[in-house]
N, C-alpha and C positions, 0 to 999 in steps of 0.2 A: 409477081408475085410479091408482096409484102411480107414481113416480117409476121406480123399476126395472122395471119393466111396462112403462113406455111406451119407456125407455130401450132394453130389452131387445127388443121389436119392433121397433125401427129398427135396432137392431143386426142383427137375425133377415135382416128386408126388404132391408138395405141389404149385407148378407154381411159386416159388418164383424167384426174379430178381438175388439175389444173394447168395454166400455159405455166407455170416455174417449175413443172415435171416435164413437160414437153420442152421444154429450153435445157433441162439436166439432161433429157435423153436427148436430145437433137445435137447438144455441146460432145457427150460421149460417144457418141454413135461418128459423128464429121469429124472429132480431135483423131480419130481412132483411122477412120477410113482415111486420112492426110498423113496418118505415119507409114501406111501400108502403100499408098498411090505414090507419095513424094512432093515436092514442090511444084515439079512443073502441069502435071494433069490437075492438081487442088487448084492450080491458079484458073484453069480451063473453066474447072466446077466452078469455082467461085464466081467468075464474071456473070454467072446469071441467077448468083441468090443476092437477096437483100443484105445489105451490110452488115445488119448485125449475127447474121446467119455466114457470112463469109470470113467472119473472124475465127468462127470456129474451126475453118478449114486452115487458118494461116498460123494458128496458135502453137498448132505442132512444131515449126520451124526446125524439120530436119533436112539437111541438105540433100540425104537421097533415100528412095524408098527403103522401107524393111521389108523382109521378107518374111511372112509368116501367113499360118494358115487358116483357114476359116471359123475353126475353133477357137483358135487364140484371138483371131477381130473378136470373137461374141465374148470370150474370156476377158479383154481387154473395157469392152464395153461393159461389162459386168462391172468390172472394179472402178471404171472411173464413174458409175451411175450408182452404185453402193448400193443395189439390192440383189435378188437372187438372179441365177442367171435364166431361168424359164421367164423370167419376166423381162429382164433386159434384152434379152433374144426378140419379143415379140415387141417392144421397142426400139430395137436395131432395125428390125424387118419396116416397121413404121416408117419410120424416118427414112430409110433407103427409099420408101415407095414414095413418098411425098417429093425426095430427092430427083429420083428421076420422072416425076411429074413436072419437076417445075425448070427441069435443064432440056435442050434439045436431044432429041434422040440420039443424033451422034454422038454426043458428050457421053450419052449413058452406055452405047456401043463403045468409045474410045477406053471408056473406063474398064469394062468386062474383056476388053483385049488385052488388058493388061493385069487381069488377076486372075489365078491360077481357077480352073471348071469349077473346084468345092465353093467358089464364091457366088456362084452360078444361083442358088438355092438362096442367097440373100436378096438375089433381084430378082427372083421368079414371083408372080401372082400380083405384080402391078399392073400387068394387062397392055397397056401400049406402050411402052420402050422398051422394053427388054427384049432383045434380039433371041432370036431361037437358033440354036446353030444343031 
């Protein structure tokens, strides 16, 4: 998947007006995900993404994953994106949906195994790659 395709899918799923808005939503979501997962898991995810999108996962630069709830995840995305929480939540879900389609299903399973159960709702609804437990 190329960068424009990734961002175009985010733009479409999140009903955003521009690719710039899709870029902002993608950056906010992936940087926050990188903080939660830590460097090892983000490297595995990034390997399957276009270079420009990979950078969002590596920008966090944290040596260890931070532990925070899915609600805190959404609040951090909201703060980074600079819009209200309901919209940023929709955007984060769209980004995660595209992410799960862009990487092999085994990587998505690996991510979910490292996150608390309350994150599963962020990964729900994408259809093909979210494991059911």
